[in-house]
C-alpha positions in Angstrom: 91.1 113.5 79.2 87.4 112.7 79.0 86.1 109.0 79.1 85.5 108.9 75.3 88.9 110.1 74.5 90.5 107.8 77.0 88.5 104.8 75.5 90.0 105.6 72.2 93.4 105.8 73.6 93.1 102.4 75.2 92.4 101.0 71.7 95.3 103.0 70.1 97.8 101.5 72.6 96.7 97.9 72.2 94.7 97.6 75.5 91.8 96.4 73.5 92.7 93.4 71.3 90.6 91.7 68.6 90.9 88.0 68.0 93.3 88.4 64.9 95.9 89.3 67.4 95.4 86.1 69.4 98.1 83.4 69.2 96.3 81.4 66.5 94.0 84.1 65.3 90.9 82.3 66.6 90.4 84.0 70.0 91.7 84.3 73.5 91.7 81.9 76.4 90.8 83.6 79.7 90.7 82.8 83.5 87.2 81.6 83.1 88.4 78.8 80.7 90.4 77.1 83.5 87.0 76.6 85.4 85.0 75.9 82.3 87.1 74.7 79.3 83.9 74.3 77.2 83.5 78.1 77.0 84.2 79.4 73.5 87.4 81.6 73.0 86.9 85.2 73.5 86.9 87.3 70.3 88.6 90.2 72.1 91.0 90.6 75.1 91.6 93.5 77.5 95.3 93.9 78.3 95.2 96.5 81.1 98.5 95.6 82.5 101.2 98.2 83.1 104.5 98.4 81.2 106.3 97.4 84.4 104.1 94.3 85.0 105.8 90.9 84.9 103.6 90.0 81.9 104.1 93.3 80.1 101.2 95.6 79.3 100.7 98.8 77.3 99.8 101.2 80.2 102.4 103.8 81.1 102.5 106.3 84.0 100.3 108.8 81.9 97.7 106.0 81.5 97.7 105.1 85.1 97.3 108.6 86.1 94.2 109.0 83.8 92.7 105.7 85.1 93.0 106.5 88.8 91.5 110.0 88.2 88.4 108.3 86.5 88.2 105.8 89.3 88.2 108.7 91.9 85.5 110.5 90.0 83.2 107.4 89.9 83.9 106.6 93.6 83.0 110.1 94.4 79.8 110.2 92.3 78.6 107.0 93.9 79.5 108.2 97.4 81.7 105.3 98.2 83.2 105.7 101.7 86.6 104.2 102.5 89.9 104.9 104.5 92.3 102.9 102.5 92.8 101.4 99.1 93.8 98.0 97.8 94.3 96.7 94.3 93.3 93.2 93.4 96.7 91.5 92.7 98.6 91.6 90.6 97.1 93.7 87.8 95.6 96.5 89.9 98.3 96.9 92.6 99.9 99.8 90.7 96.4 101.4 90.3 96.0 101.4 94.1 99.4 102.7 94.8 98.8 105.6 92.2 95.3 106.3 93.5 96.7 106.8 97.1 99.6 109.0 95.9 97.2 111.1 93.8 94.6 111.6 96.6 97.3 112.4 99.2 98.5 115.2 96.9 95.0 116.7 97.3 95.1 116.3 101.0 93.1 113.1 101.3 94.5 110.9 104.1 94.5 107.3 102.6 96.5 104.3 103.4 97.7 101.7 100.8 97.2 97.9 101.4 99.2 95.5 99.4 98.2 91.9 98.7 100.0 89.4 96.4 99.3 86.2 94.6 101.0 82.9 95.8 100.9 79.7 93.7 98.8 76.9 95.3 97.1 73.7 94.2 93.5 75.1 94.5 91.2 75.4 91.5 92.5 78.9 90.7 96.2 77.9 90.8 97.0 80.6 93.2 95.7 82.2 96.5 95.8 85.9 97.6 97.8 86.8 100.6 98.8 89.8 102.7 102.0 91.4 101.7 103.9 93.5 104.2 101.1 95.8 105.2 99.7 95.3 108.7 95.9 95.1 108.2 94.6 95.5 111.7 93.4 99.1 112.5 91.7 99.7 109.2 87.9 99.8 109.0 86.8 100.2 105.4 88.7 99.9 102.1 88.2 100.7 98.4 89.0 97.8 96.1 90.3 98.5 92.5 90.8 96.3 89.7 91.3 96.4 85.9 88.6 94.0 84.5 85.4 92.5 85.9 84.5 89.0 84.4 83.4 86.4 86.8 84.5 88.1 90.1 86.7 85.2 91.3 89.7 87.3 92.2 87.6 90.0 93.7 85.9 87.6 96.1 89.2 86.0 97.0 90.6 89.5 97.8 87.4 90.4 99.8 87.8 87.3 101.9 91.3 88.3 102.9 90.3 91.7 103.9 87.4 90.5 105.9 89.6 88.0 107.7 91.1 91.1 109.3 87.7 92.8 110.0 88.0 95.2 107.1 84.8 96.2 105.4 84.7 96.7 101.6 83.3 100.1 101.1 83.1 99.7 97.3 84.8 98.1 94.3 85.8 100.2 91.2 86.9 98.4 87.9 88.0 100.0 84.8 86.1 97.7 82.5 83.1 95.5 83.2 82.9 92.6 80.6 79.3 92.1 81.5 79.6 88.3 81.9 78.0 87.9 85.3 80.6 89.2 87.7 78.6 92.3 88.6 75.5 90.2 89.6 77.7 87.9 91.8 79.1 90.9 93.7 75.8 92.7 94.1 74.2 89.6 95.3 76.9 89.1 97.9 76.3 92.7 99.1 79.3 94.6 97.6 78.8 98.0 95.8 80.5 97.7 92.4 80.9 100.4 89.8 82.9 100.5 86.6 84.4 103.3 84.5 83.3 101.5 81.2 81.2 98.5 80.4 82.4 96.5 77.4 79.2 97.6 75.5 80.3 101.2 75.9 83.7 100.4 74.4 82.5 98.2 71.5 79.8 100.7 70.6 82.3 103.3 70.4 84.8 101.3 68.4 82.1 100.3 66.0 80.9 104.0 65.6 84.4 105.3 64.7 85.3 102.3 62.5 87.8 100.5 64.6 85.9 97.2 64.5 83.8 95.8 62.0 80.0 95.1 62.2 80.9 91.4 61.9 83.2 91.4 64.8 80.8 93.5 66.8 78.1 90.9 66.3 80.5 88.1 67.2 81.4 89.9 70.4 77.7 90.4 71.0 77.0 86.8 70.8 80.0 85.8 72.9 78.9 88.2 75.8 75.6 86.6 76.1 77.5 83.5 77.5 77.9 83.9 81.2 81.4 83.3 82.6 80.1 82.6 86.1 
């Protein structure tokens, strides 16, 4: 399935939700609101969790397979070099597992690193920790995630990896919300690429009549507000 067709599939399965589907119909509260409660509610929400995720998402095995193939294509086209793969927990853990399985079937020797979130009293409410996998001995990894907003969880993940001397060869996300996270990662020296930008998605959804011009313009105004 090509990028455009899969973007439409994401809408059809409810991975892209408009504010009328929010709890009070006014918009969605995101991670960034815990850091800055004054931010306006988001007029859209990206639910890119899997059907087996604790918080329940719309992505099944077929969708995961499509996502990791698109991720591999963009990693290849940007010449990202890596020997192992990690998913930012918890949303992208299954992406990383599926990515490694798929590449091994094609003869690429990759290892899977698993990290997990643990509740803490820091400003995020959680910390990211090593889970089971011994990290020593690896040299460079590819980091996968579903959405890029302000880059907080990416940076936490990277700090854990670098504690063990692992270099980040690149970061691949499914959707970049274009709210400052890319700039943060680039300025920190980490290569970051996305399958889609939010602009690509909403341009397409407007073009085919899935969202209104009014909602498009509301999203456009919202995205001008940095989440970082």
